[in-house]
TINUSE-167653 format. One record per residue (C-alpha): residue number from 1; residue in three letters; x, y, z. Coordinates in Angstrom, 1 decimal. Example, Ala and Ser with C-alpha at 12.3 -4.5 7.8 and 13.67 -1.06 7.14 Angstrom:
<sites>
SITE  nr rest      x      y      z
SITE   1  ala   12.3   -4.5    7.8
SITE   2  ser   13.7   -1.1    7.1
</sites>
This chain:
<sites>
SITE  nr rest      x      y      z
SITE   1  met   56.7   67.6   83.7
SITE   2  ile   59.5   69.1   85.9
SITE   3  trp   58.2   69.9   89.3
SITE   4  leu   60.0   73.3   91.1
SITE   5  ser   61.1   70.9   93.7
SITE   6  asp   62.9   68.6   91.2
SITE   7  leu   64.7   71.7   89.8
SITE   8  gly   66.1   72.1   93.2
SITE   9  thr   66.7   68.7   93.9
SITE  10  met   69.0   68.1   90.3
SITE  11  lys   70.8   71.5   91.3
SITE  12  lys   72.3   69.5   94.2
SITE  13  his   73.0   66.7   92.5
SITE  14  leu   74.5   68.5   89.6
SITE  15  ala   76.6   70.6   92.1
SITE  16  tyr   77.7   67.8   93.4
SITE  17  tyr   78.6   65.9   91.2
SITE  18  phe   80.6   69.0   89.3
SITE  19  ser   82.6   69.8   92.5
SITE  20  val   83.4   66.4   93.7
SITE  21  pro   86.6   66.1   90.9
SITE  22  val   87.8   69.0   90.9
SITE  23  leu   87.8   68.8   95.4
SITE  24  ile   89.2   65.0   94.7
SITE  25  trp   91.9   66.9   91.8
SITE  26  gly   92.9   69.4   94.1
SITE  27  ile   93.7   67.0   96.4
SITE  28  ile   96.1   64.8   94.3
SITE  29  leu   98.2   67.5   93.4
SITE  30  gly   98.4   69.2   96.7
SITE  31  ile   96.6   72.0   96.0
SITE  32  ser   93.0   73.2   97.8
SITE  33  pro   91.6   76.1   96.2
SITE  34  val   88.9   76.6   99.0
SITE  35  trp   91.9   76.6  101.9
SITE  36  ala   94.7   78.6  100.1
SITE  37  glu   95.4   81.8  101.8
SITE  38  arg   98.2   85.0  100.7
SITE  39  val  100.8   86.2  102.9
SITE  40  asn  102.6   89.1  103.2
SITE  41  val  106.0   88.9  103.6
SITE  42  ala  109.0   91.8  104.2
SITE  43  val  111.9   90.1  102.3
SITE  44  ala  115.9   92.1  102.5
SITE  45  ala  117.0   93.2   99.5
SITE  46  asn  119.8   91.0   99.7
SITE  47  phe  117.2   88.0   99.3
SITE  48  thr  115.4   88.9   96.3
SITE  49  ala  116.0   86.1   93.7
SITE  50  thr  116.3   84.0   96.2
SITE  51  ala  112.8   84.8   98.1
SITE  52  lys  111.3   84.7   94.3
SITE  53  glu  112.1   81.2   94.0
SITE  54  leu  111.2   79.8   97.6
SITE  55  ala  107.2   81.8   96.8
SITE  56  gln  106.6   80.0   93.7
SITE  57  asp  108.1   76.6   95.2
SITE  58  phe  106.1   77.3   98.3
SITE  59  arg  103.3   77.8   96.0
SITE  60  glu  103.4   74.7   94.3
SITE  61  ser  103.6   72.5   97.4
SITE  62  thr  101.1   74.2   99.2
SITE  63  gly   99.0   76.5   97.0
SITE  64  his   99.2   79.4   99.4
SITE  65  glu  100.9   82.7   97.7
SITE  66  ala  103.8   84.6   99.6
SITE  67  val  103.7   87.8   98.5
SITE  68  leu  106.8   89.6   98.7
SITE  69  ser  107.8   93.5   99.2
SITE  70  phe  111.5   94.5   99.1
SITE  71  gly  113.8   96.6  100.8
SITE  72  ser  116.4   98.0  103.2
SITE  73  thr  116.4   96.0  106.8
SITE  74  gly  116.6   98.9  108.5
SITE  75  lys  112.6  100.6  106.1
SITE  76  leu  111.4   97.9  106.2
SITE  77  tyr  111.5   97.7  110.0
SITE  78  ala  110.3  101.2  110.5
SITE  79  gln  107.6  100.7  108.3
SITE  80  ile  106.3   97.5  110.2
SITE  81  leu  105.7   99.9  113.4
SITE  82  his  104.1  102.5  111.5
SITE  83  gly  101.4   99.3  110.7
SITE  84  ala  102.8   97.9  107.2
SITE  85  pro  100.4   95.6  106.7
SITE  86  phe  103.3   92.9  106.5
SITE  87  glu  102.2   89.0  108.1
SITE  88  ile  106.2   87.9  108.5
SITE  89  phe  109.8   89.9  108.0
SITE  90  leu  112.4   87.8  106.8
SITE  91  ala  115.7   90.5  107.4
SITE  92  ala  119.3   91.2  106.9
SITE  93  asp  120.4   90.7  110.6
SITE  94  arg  119.3   89.2  114.0
SITE  95  ala  118.9   92.3  115.9
SITE  96  arg  115.9   94.1  114.3
SITE  97  pro  113.1   90.7  114.4
SITE  98  arg  114.1   90.6  118.1
SITE  99  lys  113.5   94.0  118.7
SITE 100  leu  109.8   93.4  116.8
SITE 101  glu  109.7   90.3  119.4
SITE 102  asp  110.8   92.8  122.4
SITE 103  glu  108.6   95.7  121.2
SITE 104  gly  105.2   93.8  120.7
SITE 105  his  105.3   92.8  117.1
SITE 106  gly  106.5   90.0  117.4
SITE 107  val  104.8   86.4  118.3
SITE 108  leu  107.2   85.4  120.7
SITE 109  ser  109.8   82.2  120.0
SITE 110  ser  108.9   82.4  116.3
SITE 111  arg  112.0   84.2  115.5
SITE 112  phe  114.7   81.6  114.0
SITE 113  thr  117.7   82.1  111.8
SITE 114  tyr  116.7   81.1  108.1
SITE 115  ala  120.1   81.9  106.7
SITE 116  tyr  123.5   83.1  106.4
SITE 117  gly  124.8   85.3  104.1
SITE 118  gln  128.4   87.1  103.0
SITE 119  ile  129.7   89.3  101.3
SITE 120  ala  132.2   90.0   98.1
SITE 121  leu  134.0   92.6   96.3
SITE 122  trp  132.4   92.9   92.5
SITE 123  ser  133.0   95.2   89.5
SITE 124  arg  131.9   94.6   85.8
SITE 125  his  135.3   95.8   84.8
SITE 126  asn  136.8   92.2   84.2
SITE 127  glu  140.9   93.6   84.2
SITE 128  leu  140.1   95.1   87.7
SITE 129  phe  141.5   92.4   90.1
SITE 130  asn  142.6   89.0   89.2
SITE 131  ser  140.0   87.7   91.8
SITE 132  lys  141.9   84.2   91.8
SITE 133  lys  145.3   86.1   93.3
SITE 134  leu  143.1   89.0   95.4
SITE 135  ser  144.2   89.6   98.8
SITE 136  asn  143.4   91.9  101.9
SITE 137  glu  146.3   93.4  100.9
SITE 138  asp  145.5   93.8   97.5
SITE 139  val  142.0   95.3   97.9
SITE 140  ala  143.6   97.7  100.1
SITE 141  lys  145.7   98.8   97.6
SITE 142  leu  143.1   98.7   94.7
SITE 143  val  140.2  100.5   97.2
SITE 144  thr  142.9  103.3   97.8
SITE 145  gly  144.3  103.5   94.6
SITE 146  asp  144.4  105.8   91.1
SITE 147  lys  141.7  102.9   89.6
SITE 148  ile  139.2  103.8   91.4
SITE 149  thr  136.8  107.2   91.9
SITE 150  arg  133.7  105.3   93.1
SITE 151  leu  133.3  102.4   96.1
SITE 152  ala  129.3  101.9   96.9
SITE 153  ile  128.8  100.0   99.9
SITE 154  ala  124.7   99.8  101.4
SITE 155  asn  124.2  102.0  103.8
SITE 156  pro  125.2  100.9  107.2
SITE 157  lys  122.6  102.6  109.2
SITE 158  thr  120.0  100.4  107.4
SITE 159  ala  121.4   97.2  105.1
SITE 160  pro  123.6   94.8  107.2
SITE 161  tyr  125.2   94.0  104.6
SITE 162  gly  126.5   97.6  104.4
SITE 163  leu  127.6   97.3  108.2
SITE 164  ala  129.6   94.3  107.4
SITE 165  ala  131.1   96.1  104.5
SITE 166  glu  131.8   99.2  107.1
SITE 167  gln  133.2   96.4  109.2
SITE 168  tyr  135.5   95.3  106.3
SITE 169  leu  136.9   98.3  105.5
SITE 170  lys  137.9   99.6  108.9
SITE 171  lys  139.5   96.3  109.7
SITE 172  leu  141.0   96.5  106.6
SITE 173  gly  142.5  100.2  108.0
SITE 174  val  141.1  102.3  104.8
SITE 175  tyr  137.5  103.2  105.8
SITE 176  asp  138.3  106.6  106.6
SITE 177  gln  140.8  106.7  103.8
SITE 178  ile  138.2  106.1  101.1
SITE 179  gln  135.2  108.5  102.6
SITE 180  gly  135.7  110.7   99.5
SITE 181  lys  135.0  108.1   96.6
SITE 182  thr  132.2  106.4   99.0
SITE 183  val  129.2  106.1   97.9
SITE 184  tyr  125.9  104.4   99.5
SITE 185  gly  123.5  102.6   98.1
SITE 186  glu  120.1  102.8  100.0
SITE 187  asn  119.5   98.8  100.3
SITE 188  ile  122.2   95.9   98.6
SITE 189  ala  120.0   96.0   95.1
SITE 190  gln  120.6   99.4   95.2
SITE 191  thr  124.6   99.2   95.9
SITE 192  tyr  125.1   96.4   93.3
SITE 193  gln  123.2   98.8   90.5
SITE 194  phe  125.9  101.5   90.7
SITE 195  ala  128.4   99.2   90.0
SITE 196  tyr  126.6   97.2   87.0
SITE 197  thr  125.6  100.7   85.7
SITE 198  gly  129.2  101.8   85.9
SITE 199  asn  128.5  104.6   88.7
SITE 200  ala  131.1  102.6   90.5
SITE 201  glu  133.9  100.7   89.2
SITE 202  leu  133.4   98.5   92.6
SITE 203  ala  131.1   97.6   95.0
SITE 204  val  130.5   95.4   98.5
SITE 205  val  127.6   93.3   97.2
SITE 206  ala  126.4   90.1   98.9
SITE 207  tyr  127.5   86.9   96.9
SITE 208  ala  124.2   85.9   96.5
SITE 209  gln  123.9   88.6   94.1
SITE 210  val  126.9   87.8   92.0
SITE 211  leu  127.4   83.6   92.6
SITE 212  gly  127.4   82.6   88.8
SITE 213  ser  126.6   86.2   87.2
SITE 214  ala  128.6   85.8   83.7
SITE 215  ser  129.2   89.6   83.9
SITE 216  gly  132.0   91.2   86.1
SITE 217  gln  134.5   89.2   88.4
SITE 218  his  133.6   88.6   92.2
SITE 219  trp  136.2   88.1   94.9
SITE 220  leu  134.3   86.6   98.0
SITE 221  val  135.4   88.4  101.0
SITE 222  pro  137.0   86.3  104.0
SITE 223  pro  134.5   85.7  106.6
SITE 224  glu  136.4   86.3  109.4
SITE 225  asp  136.4   89.7  108.7
SITE 226  tyr  133.4   90.6  109.8
SITE 227  glu  130.2   89.8  111.8
SITE 228  pro  128.8   86.6  110.9
SITE 229  leu  125.2   87.7  108.6
SITE 230  gly  122.6   85.7  110.3
SITE 231  gln  119.6   86.6  108.8
SITE 232  asp  116.3   86.2  110.7
SITE 233  ala  113.1   85.8  110.3
SITE 234  val  110.2   86.3  112.3
SITE 235  leu  106.1   85.7  112.2
SITE 236  leu  104.9   89.0  112.5
SITE 237  lys  101.2   89.6  115.1
SITE 238  arg   99.1   90.2  111.9
SITE 239  gly  100.1   86.8  110.8
SITE 240  gln   99.6   85.0  113.9
SITE 241  phe   96.1   83.5  112.5
SITE 242  asn   97.0   83.2  109.2
SITE 243  gly   97.5   79.9  107.6
SITE 244  ala   99.5   80.6  104.7
SITE 245  ala  102.2   82.7  107.1
SITE 246  leu  102.2   79.6  109.4
SITE 247  ala  102.7   77.2  106.9
SITE 248  phe  105.0   79.6  105.1
SITE 249  met  107.4   79.6  108.3
SITE 250  asp  107.3   75.8  108.6
SITE 251  tyr  108.3   75.9  104.9
SITE 252  leu  111.5   77.9  105.4
SITE 253  lys  112.8   75.9  108.1
SITE 254  ser  112.2   72.4  105.7
SITE 255  arg  114.6   70.9  103.4
SITE 256  asp  113.6   72.2  100.1
SITE 257  ala  113.6   75.2  101.0
SITE 258  ala  117.3   74.5  102.6
SITE 259  val  118.0   73.5   99.1
SITE 260  ile  117.4   76.9   97.4
SITE 261  ile  118.7   79.0  100.1
SITE 262  thr  122.2   76.9  100.0
SITE 263  lys  122.3   77.1   96.0
SITE 264  phe  121.9   81.1   96.2
SITE 265  gly  125.4   81.4   97.8
SITE 266  tyr  123.7   81.7  101.7
SITE 267  thr  124.7   79.1  104.4
SITE 268  leu  122.2   77.6  107.2
SITE 269  glu  125.7   77.6  109.5
SITE 270  pro  128.1   80.2  110.2
SITE 271  lys  131.1   80.6  108.9
</sites>
């Protein structure tokens, strides 16, 4: 005969024997199902592919999940000001994370530069230019000539990569001249789509978007022809007590993260 008190004891023993192996394997694999958390990360559109790979590596190494939301830096900044539930902001510039700190939305001293971006010309038409021989003079002739009816750049007011494109075109002395054929993407991802779908013959995009691409052709714009595209991360006040948010900020400074970031065409120092 089994008494009720014995049943309670048996349940405790069973719970112990089933939970211990799970805990041990969690420790061996570096994953804790009990303590794993989620962090909501706002990510600049140019960093989409890189952030996805970083999030996967972060999950595999810590067990935490980074939930990513993409958009232009300016629009993500505005969403944060209006209470969007982000805990980390990976911007495409340094100015807006600094403003979030100054305005009390970012945790002081949490901000750092996680990458430096580069811009490139990209076209789906292989015959449009010879990327190996292109010069700034060639670019000026190309964008003002008859071969280009639409040139896509990101909105300089909300997208730092659009601002870099504007700086470059002004340095070439063609910015005002081509206003009639310039189309503006909401962010750098949409800018690339304009050229990819044929709605523009040429686009100024993030180098990371076209590095290693088998389609079309690209030419890397000389980095001295626009201001350095430093991209800052900042821990937001919503995430200051979230273990996953703190872990992700640390992870972004790690060697593993640096390998992924540079693989996608970013640098860790300005060129």
